[in-house]
C-alpha positions as CSV (number, residue, x, y, z in Angstrom):
1,M,-139.8,5.0,16.6
2,K,-136.2,4.7,15.7
3,L,-135.6,2.2,12.7
4,L,-132.1,3.1,11.9
5,P,-129.6,5.7,12.8
6,D,-131.3,9.2,11.8
7,Q,-134.3,7.2,10.5
8,Y,-137.7,7.3,12.4
9,C,-141.3,6.6,11.8
10,L,-144.5,6.3,13.8
11,A,-144.6,3.3,15.9
12,E,-147.9,2.1,14.3
13,H,-146.0,1.8,10.9
14,A,-142.7,0.3,12.2
15,D,-143.6,-3.2,10.9
16,S,-144.3,-2.2,7.4
17,W,-141.9,-3.3,4.7
18,F,-142.5,0.0,2.9
19,M,-141.4,2.1,5.9
20,R,-138.5,0.0,6.6
21,A,-137.6,0.0,2.8
22,H,-137.5,3.9,2.9
23,A,-135.3,3.8,6.0
24,A,-132.9,1.2,4.6
25,V,-132.3,3.0,1.3
26,A,-131.7,6.4,3.1
27,W,-129.4,4.8,5.7
28,A,-127.5,2.8,3.1
29,G,-126.1,6.1,1.6
30,P,-125.5,7.8,-1.8
31,G,-126.3,5.6,-4.8
32,A,-128.3,3.0,-2.9
33,A,-131.4,1.5,-4.2
34,L,-134.2,-0.9,-3.0
35,S,-133.8,-4.4,-4.7
36,G,-134.9,-8.0,-4.2
37,L,-138.5,-8.9,-3.1
38,A,-139.3,-5.3,-1.8
39,A,-138.3,-3.7,-5.2
40,L,-140.9,-5.9,-6.9
41,A,-143.4,-5.3,-4.1
42,A,-142.8,-1.6,-4.9
43,R,-144.0,-2.3,-8.4
44,R,-147.1,-3.9,-7.0
45,Y,-146.0,-7.5,-7.3
46,A,-145.8,-9.0,-3.8
47,P,-147.2,-12.6,-3.8
48,I,-144.6,-13.4,-1.2
49,E,-144.2,-11.6,2.2
50,V,-141.3,-9.1,2.3
51,E,-139.5,-10.0,5.5
52,V,-135.9,-8.8,4.6
53,I,-135.2,-5.4,2.8
54,D,-132.7,-5.9,0.1
55,V,-130.6,-2.9,-0.9
56,V,-127.9,-2.6,-3.5
57,V,-125.2,-0.1,-3.3
58,P,-122.2,0.8,-5.6
59,K,-119.0,-1.1,-5.0
60,G,-117.2,0.0,-1.8
61,G,-120.5,1.2,-0.3
62,H,-121.4,-1.8,1.7
63,R,-122.6,-1.3,5.3
64,T,-123.6,-3.7,8.0
65,G,-127.1,-3.2,9.5
66,P,-129.7,-5.1,11.5
67,D,-130.9,-8.6,10.4
68,W,-133.9,-7.2,8.6
69,I,-131.6,-5.4,6.1
70,R,-129.4,-7.2,3.3
71,V,-126.9,-4.9,1.6
72,R,-125.1,-5.9,-1.5
73,S,-122.5,-3.9,-3.3
74,L,-122.3,-4.2,-7.1
75,S,-119.3,-3.6,-9.3
76,I,-121.5,-3.0,-12.2
77,P,-123.7,0.1,-12.8
78,F,-127.4,-0.4,-12.1
79,A,-130.4,1.5,-13.3
80,T,-132.8,2.8,-10.9
81,T,-136.4,4.3,-10.9
82,L,-137.8,6.8,-8.4
83,F,-140.9,5.5,-6.6
84,A,-142.9,7.8,-4.4
85,P,-141.9,9.4,-2.2
86,A,-138.5,9.7,-3.9
87,M,-137.2,6.1,-3.2
88,P,-134.6,4.7,-5.7
89,V,-135.7,1.3,-6.8
90,S,-133.4,-1.1,-9.0
91,E,-134.7,-2.4,-12.2
92,P,-137.1,-5.3,-11.9
93,E,-134.9,-7.8,-13.6
94,L,-132.1,-7.2,-11.1
95,A,-134.4,-7.3,-8.3
96,L,-135.8,-10.7,-9.3
97,A,-132.4,-12.1,-9.8
98,L,-131.2,-11.1,-6.4
99,A,-134.5,-12.1,-4.8
100,Y,-134.8,-15.7,-6.5
101,G,-132.5,-17.5,-4.1
102,T,-134.5,-16.0,-1.1
103,V,-137.9,-17.3,-2.4
104,P,-138.8,-20.9,-1.0
105,A,-138.1,-23.6,-3.7
106,A,-141.7,-24.5,-4.1
107,A,-142.7,-20.9,-4.9
108,R,-139.9,-19.9,-7.2
109,A,-141.6,-20.9,-10.5
110,S,-144.8,-19.3,-9.8
111,Y,-143.0,-16.2,-8.6
112,V,-141.1,-15.9,-11.8
113,H,-144.0,-16.9,-14.2
114,G,-146.1,-14.2,-12.5
115,A,-143.6,-11.4,-12.9
116,V,-143.2,-12.3,-16.6
117,K,-147.0,-12.6,-17.3
118,R,-147.6,-9.2,-15.7
119,G,-144.9,-7.6,-17.9
120,I,-142.9,-6.7,-14.9
121,V,-139.8,-8.6,-16.0
122,S,-138.4,-9.1,-19.5
123,P,-136.8,-12.5,-20.2
124,A,-134.3,-11.0,-22.6
125,R,-133.4,-8.3,-20.0
126,L,-133.1,-10.8,-17.2
127,A,-130.8,-12.9,-19.4
128,A,-128.6,-9.9,-19.7
129,V,-128.5,-9.0,-16.1
130,L,-127.7,-12.6,-15.2
131,G,-124.8,-12.5,-17.6
132,S,-123.3,-9.7,-15.6
133,L,-124.0,-11.3,-12.3
134,P,-122.1,-14.5,-12.2
135,R,-122.5,-15.0,-8.2
136,V,-126.2,-14.9,-8.0
137,K,-127.7,-17.8,-5.8
138,Y,-129.4,-20.4,-8.0
139,R,-128.3,-18.6,-11.0
140,G,-128.2,-21.7,-13.2
141,E,-131.8,-22.7,-12.2
142,L,-133.0,-19.2,-12.9
143,A,-131.3,-19.0,-16.3
144,Q,-132.7,-22.4,-17.3
145,R,-136.2,-21.5,-16.2
146,M,-136.1,-18.3,-18.3
147,N,-134.8,-20.2,-21.4
148,R,-137.9,-22.4,-21.1
149,I,-140.1,-19.4,-20.6
150,V,-138.6,-18.0,-23.8
151,A,-139.2,-21.3,-25.5
152,G,-143.0,-21.1,-24.5
153,A,-143.5,-22.4,-21.0
154,E,-146.0,-20.5,-19.1
155,S,-146.1,-22.3,-15.7
156,Y,-144.0,-24.8,-13.7
157,L,-146.2,-27.7,-15.2
158,E,-145.2,-26.6,-18.7
159,E,-141.6,-26.4,-17.7
160,R,-141.6,-29.9,-16.5
161,A,-143.4,-31.1,-19.6
162,M,-141.1,-29.4,-21.8
163,A,-138.1,-30.8,-20.1
164,D,-139.3,-34.3,-19.3
165,V,-142.0,-35.2,-21.7
166,L,-141.8,-33.4,-25.0
167,S,-138.1,-33.5,-25.4
168,G,-135.5,-35.4,-27.5
169,P,-135.9,-37.2,-30.9
170,G,-139.5,-37.3,-32.2
171,F,-140.4,-33.9,-31.0
172,E,-138.5,-31.7,-33.4
173,D,-141.6,-30.4,-35.1
174,L,-143.4,-29.2,-32.0
175,V,-144.5,-25.5,-31.7
176,F,-145.3,-24.4,-28.2
177,Q,-148.0,-21.8,-27.5
178,H,-149.6,-22.2,-31.0
179,S,-152.5,-19.9,-31.6
180,L,-155.4,-21.0,-33.8
181,R,-158.8,-19.5,-34.9
182,V,-161.7,-21.8,-35.4
183,N,-165.0,-20.5,-36.4
184,G,-164.1,-17.0,-35.2
185,A,-162.9,-18.3,-31.8
186,R,-159.2,-18.0,-30.8
187,Y,-157.5,-20.9,-29.0
188,R,-153.9,-21.5,-27.9
189,V,-152.5,-25.0,-27.5
190,D,-149.6,-25.7,-25.1
191,A,-147.9,-27.7,-27.9
192,L,-148.8,-28.7,-31.3
193,H,-147.1,-31.2,-33.6
194,L,-147.7,-29.6,-36.9
195,P,-147.0,-32.6,-39.2
196,T,-149.7,-34.7,-37.5
197,L,-151.9,-31.9,-36.1
198,T,-151.6,-33.4,-32.6
199,A,-152.1,-31.0,-29.7
200,F,-150.7,-31.7,-26.3
201,E,-152.3,-29.9,-23.3
202,F,-151.0,-30.0,-19.7
203,D,-153.9,-29.5,-17.2
204,G,-153.2,-28.0,-13.9
205,R,-155.3,-28.8,-11.0
206,D,-157.9,-26.2,-11.8
207,H,-158.9,-28.3,-14.7
208,G,-160.8,-30.7,-12.5
209,K,-163.4,-27.9,-12.0
210,P,-166.7,-28.5,-13.6
211,Q,-166.7,-25.1,-15.6
212,Q,-163.1,-25.6,-16.8
213,R,-163.8,-29.1,-17.8
214,Q,-166.8,-28.1,-19.8
215,Y,-164.7,-25.5,-21.6
216,D,-162.0,-28.1,-22.4
217,V,-164.4,-30.5,-23.9
218,A,-165.9,-27.8,-26.1
219,R,-162.4,-26.5,-27.1
220,D,-161.3,-30.1,-28.0
221,A,-164.3,-30.6,-30.1
222,A,-163.8,-27.3,-32.0
223,L,-160.2,-28.1,-32.6
224,A,-161.2,-31.6,-33.9
225,T,-163.2,-29.9,-36.7
226,I,-160.0,-28.8,-38.3
227,G,-158.3,-32.1,-37.8
228,I,-156.5,-31.5,-34.5
229,Q,-156.5,-34.3,-31.9
230,T,-155.9,-33.0,-28.4
231,V,-154.0,-35.3,-26.0
232,R,-154.2,-34.1,-22.4
233,Y,-151.9,-34.9,-19.4
234,T,-152.5,-34.0,-15.8
235,F,-150.2,-32.5,-13.1
236,D,-149.6,-35.9,-11.6
237,D,-149.0,-37.5,-15.1
238,V,-146.1,-35.0,-15.8
239,T,-144.6,-34.8,-12.5
240,K,-144.9,-38.5,-11.5
241,R,-145.2,-40.4,-14.7
242,A,-143.1,-38.4,-17.1
243,K,-141.5,-41.4,-19.0
244,E,-144.9,-43.0,-19.5
245,C,-146.3,-39.7,-20.9
246,R,-143.4,-39.4,-23.2
247,D,-143.7,-43.0,-24.6
248,N,-147.5,-42.4,-25.0
249,A,-146.9,-39.0,-26.9
250,L,-144.4,-40.6,-29.3
251,A,-146.7,-43.5,-29.9
252,I,-149.6,-41.2,-30.8
253,I,-147.3,-39.3,-33.1
254,A,-146.1,-42.4,-34.8
255,V,-149.8,-43.6,-35.4
256,R,-151.0,-40.3,-36.7
257,S,-147.9,-39.9,-39.0
258,N,-149.1,-43.0,-40.8
259,T,-152.7,-41.9,-41.2
260,T,-152.2,-38.3,-42.2
Protein backbone atom coordinates (compact mmCIF):
# COMPACT_ATOMS: atom_id res chain seq x y z
CA MET A 1 0.00 0.00 0.00
CA LYS A 2 1.28 3.48 -0.88
CA LEU A 3 1.69 5.76 2.15
CA LEU A 4 3.70 8.55 0.49
CA PRO A 5 5.55 9.02 -2.78
CA ASP A 6 8.07 6.17 -3.00
CA GLN A 7 6.99 4.88 0.42
CA TYR A 8 5.01 1.66 0.63
CA CYS A 9 4.03 -0.98 3.18
CA LEU A 10 1.79 -4.02 3.38
CA ALA A 11 -1.86 -3.03 3.68
CA GLU A 12 -2.16 -4.89 6.99
CA HIS A 13 0.36 -2.47 8.57
CA ALA A 14 -0.78 0.78 6.99
CA ASP A 15 -2.46 2.14 10.14
CA SER A 16 0.57 1.58 12.36
CA TRP A 17 2.22 4.76 13.67
CA PHE A 18 5.54 2.93 13.39
CA MET A 19 5.20 2.24 9.67
CA ARG A 20 3.95 5.74 9.03
CA ALA A 21 6.82 7.20 11.03
CA HIS A 22 9.38 5.38 8.90
CA ALA A 23 7.65 6.54 5.73
CA ALA A 24 7.38 10.15 6.94
CA VAL A 25 11.04 10.47 7.91
CA ALA A 26 12.22 8.93 4.63
CA TRP A 27 9.84 11.13 2.62
CA ALA A 28 10.83 14.34 4.48
CA GLY A 29 14.34 14.18 3.07
CA PRO A 30 17.96 14.57 4.24
CA GLY A 31 18.43 15.56 7.86
CA ALA A 32 14.84 14.73 8.85
CA ALA A 33 14.12 13.06 12.17
CA LEU A 34 11.08 11.73 13.96
CA SER A 35 9.87 13.97 16.81
CA GLY A 36 6.84 14.70 18.98
CA LEU A 37 4.70 11.90 20.41
CA ALA A 38 6.01 9.36 17.93
CA ALA A 39 9.65 9.98 18.95
CA LEU A 40 8.74 9.32 22.58
CA ALA A 41 6.75 6.25 21.54
CA ALA A 42 9.87 5.01 19.74
CA ARG A 43 11.54 5.16 23.16
CA ARG A 44 8.72 2.96 24.49
CA TYR A 45 6.85 5.78 26.17
CA ALA A 46 3.39 5.91 24.59
CA PRO A 47 0.63 6.60 27.14
CA ILE A 48 -1.21 8.64 24.48
CA GLU A 49 -2.17 7.32 21.06
CA VAL A 50 0.01 8.61 18.23
CA GLU A 51 -2.32 9.97 15.57
CA VAL A 52 -0.10 12.54 13.84
CA ILE A 53 3.55 11.91 12.97
CA ASP A 54 5.80 14.85 13.84
CA VAL A 55 8.98 15.28 11.80
CA VAL A 56 11.67 17.91 12.25
CA VAL A 57 13.89 19.02 9.36
CA PRO A 58 16.75 21.51 9.03
CA LYS A 59 15.77 25.06 8.10
CA GLY A 60 14.64 25.29 4.50
CA GLY A 61 13.71 21.63 4.27
CA HIS A 62 9.99 21.96 5.02
CA ARG A 63 7.54 19.94 2.91
CA THR A 64 3.77 19.81 2.86
CA GLY A 65 2.26 16.37 3.12
CA PRO A 66 -0.99 14.65 4.13
CA ASP A 67 -2.80 15.62 7.33
CA TRP A 68 -1.27 12.74 9.30
CA ILE A 69 2.20 14.31 9.03
CA ARG A 70 3.31 17.53 10.71
CA VAL A 71 6.67 18.85 9.48
CA ARG A 72 8.56 21.56 11.36
CA SER A 73 11.79 23.15 10.15
CA LEU A 74 14.25 24.23 12.84
CA SER A 75 16.97 26.83 12.54
CA ILE A 76 18.86 25.28 15.45
CA PRO A 77 20.87 22.05 15.16
CA PHE A 78 19.18 19.04 16.74
CA ALA A 79 20.68 15.77 17.93
CA THR A 80 19.30 12.46 16.71
CA THR A 81 19.51 8.78 17.61
CA LEU A 82 19.00 5.89 15.23
CA PHE A 83 16.19 3.52 16.12
CA ALA A 84 15.75 0.21 14.32
CA PRO A 85 15.65 -0.08 11.49
CA ALA A 86 17.73 3.04 10.83
CA MET A 87 15.16 5.72 11.66
CA PRO A 88 16.59 9.03 12.96
CA VAL A 89 14.74 10.16 16.10
CA SER A 90 15.18 13.55 17.78
CA GLU A 91 16.32 13.82 21.37
CA PRO A 92 13.48 13.19 23.87
CA GLU A 93 13.50 16.70 25.33
CA LEU A 94 12.94 18.27 21.91
CA ALA A 95 10.29 15.66 21.15
CA LEU A 96 8.42 16.41 24.38
CA ALA A 97 8.63 20.18 23.90
CA LEU A 98 7.11 19.89 20.43
CA ALA A 99 4.52 17.33 21.55
CA TYR A 100 3.35 19.19 24.64
CA GLY A 101 0.88 21.45 22.89
CA THR A 102 -0.70 18.52 21.07
CA VAL A 103 -1.47 16.58 24.26
CA PRO A 104 -4.96 17.13 25.74
CA ALA A 105 -4.81 19.62 28.62
CA ALA A 106 -6.02 17.08 31.18
CA ALA A 107 -3.21 14.68 30.26
CA ARG A 108 -0.25 17.07 30.02
CA ALA A 109 0.87 16.84 33.64
CA SER A 110 0.87 13.05 33.79
CA TYR A 111 2.55 12.88 30.37
CA VAL A 112 5.46 15.04 31.51
CA HIS A 113 5.79 13.49 34.96
CA GLY A 114 5.77 10.02 33.44
CA ALA A 115 8.60 10.89 31.05
CA VAL A 116 10.67 12.36 33.88
CA LYS A 117 10.05 9.48 36.30
CA ARG A 118 11.12 6.96 33.67
CA GLY A 119 14.33 8.86 33.06
CA ILE A 120 13.41 9.55 29.44
CA VAL A 121 13.49 13.33 29.83
CA SER A 122 15.96 15.43 31.82
CA PRO A 123 14.43 18.60 33.32
CA ALA A 124 17.74 20.44 32.94
CA ARG A 125 18.08 19.45 29.30
CA LEU A 126 14.45 20.33 28.61
CA ALA A 127 15.03 23.80 30.06
CA ALA A 128 17.93 24.26 27.65
CA VAL A 129 15.81 23.09 24.71
CA LEU A 130 12.98 25.46 25.63
CA GLY A 131 15.48 28.28 25.80
CA SER A 132 16.34 27.71 22.15
CA LEU A 133 12.72 27.27 21.01
CA PRO A 134 10.80 30.47 21.78
CA ARG A 135 7.79 29.55 19.61
CA VAL A 136 6.73 26.26 21.22
CA LYS A 137 3.00 26.03 21.92
CA TYR A 138 2.26 26.40 25.67
CA ARG A 139 5.95 26.99 26.25
CA GLY A 140 5.37 29.03 29.42
CA GLU A 141 3.14 26.37 30.94
CA LEU A 142 5.69 23.64 30.23
CA ALA A 143 8.56 25.73 31.61
CA GLN A 144 6.62 26.41 34.80
CA ARG A 145 5.77 22.71 35.11
CA MET A 146 9.42 21.74 34.77
CA ASN A 147 10.46 24.34 37.36
CA ARG A 148 8.08 22.74 39.85
CA ILE A 149 9.35 19.29 39.00
CA VAL A 150 12.91 20.47 39.68
CA ALA A 151 11.67 21.92 42.99
CA GLY A 152 10.26 18.53 43.98
CA ALA A 153 6.78 18.10 42.49
CA GLU A 154 6.21 14.52 41.33
CA SER A 155 2.59 14.77 40.17
CA TYR A 156 -0.09 17.22 39.09
CA LEU A 157 -1.46 17.21 42.65
CA GLU A 158 1.93 18.14 44.09
CA GLU A 159 2.30 20.88 41.49
CA ARG A 160 -0.99 22.39 42.60
CA ALA A 161 -0.05 22.03 46.26
CA MET A 162 3.30 23.69 45.68
CA ALA A 163 1.71 26.60 43.82
CA ASP A 164 -1.54 27.11 45.74
CA VAL A 165 -1.07 25.70 49.25
CA LEU A 166 2.55 25.66 50.42
CA SER A 167 3.61 28.98 48.95
CA GLY A 168 4.32 32.43 50.32
CA PRO A 169 5.32 33.72 53.78
CA GLY A 170 5.44 31.03 56.44
CA PHE A 171 6.63 28.23 54.16
CA GLU A 172 10.24 29.31 53.66
CA ASP A 173 11.64 26.37 55.65
CA LEU A 174 9.91 23.62 53.69
CA VAL A 175 11.92 20.83 52.10
CA PHE A 176 10.15 18.92 49.33
CA GLN A 177 10.58 15.17 48.81
CA HIS A 178 12.53 14.79 52.06
CA SER A 179 13.94 11.30 52.71
CA LEU A 180 13.98 9.75 56.19
CA ARG A 181 15.03 6.48 57.81
CA VAL A 182 13.09 5.22 60.81
CA ASN A 183 13.99 1.89 62.43
CA GLY A 184 15.61 0.72 59.22
CA ALA A 185 12.69 1.66 56.99
CA ARG A 186 13.01 4.44 54.42
CA TYR A 187 10.28 7.00 53.91
CA ARG A 188 9.92 10.09 51.77
CA VAL A 189 7.52 12.89 52.61
CA ASP A 190 6.02 15.27 50.07
CA ALA A 191 7.03 18.31 52.11
CA LEU A 192 8.63 18.72 55.54
CA HIS A 193 8.71 21.88 57.63
CA LEU A 194 12.02 21.25 59.34
CA PRO A 195 11.80 23.69 62.31
CA THR A 196 8.53 22.15 63.54
CA LEU A 197 8.93 18.62 62.10
CA THR A 198 5.58 18.89 60.33
CA ALA A 199 5.12 16.69 57.26
CA PHE A 200 2.56 17.59 54.61
CA GLU A 201 1.27 14.81 52.39
CA PHE A 202 -0.95 15.18 49.33
CA ASP A 203 -3.00 12.07 48.74
CA GLY A 204 -4.14 11.16 45.26
CA ARG A 205 -7.29 9.19 44.71
CA ASP A 206 -5.54 5.84 45.15
CA HIS A 207 -4.99 6.64 48.84
CA GLY A 208 -8.61 5.71 49.49
CA LYS A 209 -7.84 2.04 48.83
CA PRO A 210 -7.72 -0.11 52.01
CA GLN A 211 -4.17 -1.37 51.44
CA GLN A 212 -2.82 2.11 50.78
CA ARG A 213 -4.73 3.51 53.75
CA GLN A 214 -3.23 0.84 56.01
CA TYR A 215 0.26 1.70 54.79
CA ASP A 216 -0.33 5.43 55.36
CA VAL A 217 -1.48 4.86 58.96
CA ALA A 218 1.56 2.70 59.73
CA ARG A 219 3.88 5.20 58.08
CA ASP A 220 2.42 8.16 59.99
CA ALA A 221 2.85 6.21 63.25
CA ALA A 222 6.48 5.44 62.41
CA LEU A 223 7.24 9.09 61.67
CA ALA A 224 5.54 10.10 64.90
CA THR A 225 8.15 8.10 66.84
CA ILE A 226 10.77 10.65 65.79
CA GLY A 227 8.53 13.63 66.46
CA ILE A 228 7.11 14.21 63.00
CA GLN A 229 3.42 15.03 62.74
CA THR A 230 1.88 14.20 59.38
CA VAL A 231 -0.88 16.38 57.92
CA ARG A 232 -2.73 14.98 54.91
CA TYR A 233 -4.74 16.79 52.25
CA THR A 234 -6.79 15.05 49.57
CA PHE A 235 -6.99 15.77 45.86
CA ASP A 236 -10.27 17.64 46.36
CA ASP A 237 -8.81 19.58 49.28
CA VAL A 238 -5.97 20.91 47.15
CA THR A 239 -7.87 21.49 43.91
CA LYS A 240 -11.09 22.86 45.40
CA ARG A 241 -10.17 24.25 48.83
CA ALA A 242 -6.59 25.46 48.43
CA LYS A 243 -6.99 28.58 50.59
CA GLU A 244 -8.49 26.57 53.46
CA CYS A 245 -5.60 24.11 53.20
CA ARG A 246 -3.08 26.93 53.20
CA ASP A 247 -4.63 28.60 56.24
CA ASN A 248 -4.77 25.25 58.01
CA ALA A 249 -1.12 24.50 57.27
CA LEU A 250 -0.01 27.93 58.53
CA ALA A 251 -2.06 27.48 61.72
CA ILE A 252 -0.46 24.08 62.38
CA ILE A 253 3.03 25.46 61.82
CA ALA A 254 2.28 28.37 64.17
CA VAL A 255 1.03 26.09 66.96
CA ARG A 256 3.93 23.67 66.61
CA SER A 257 6.42 26.54 66.51
CA ASN A 258 5.27 27.47 70.01
CA THR A 259 5.51 23.93 71.35
CA THR A 260 8.82 22.75 69.90
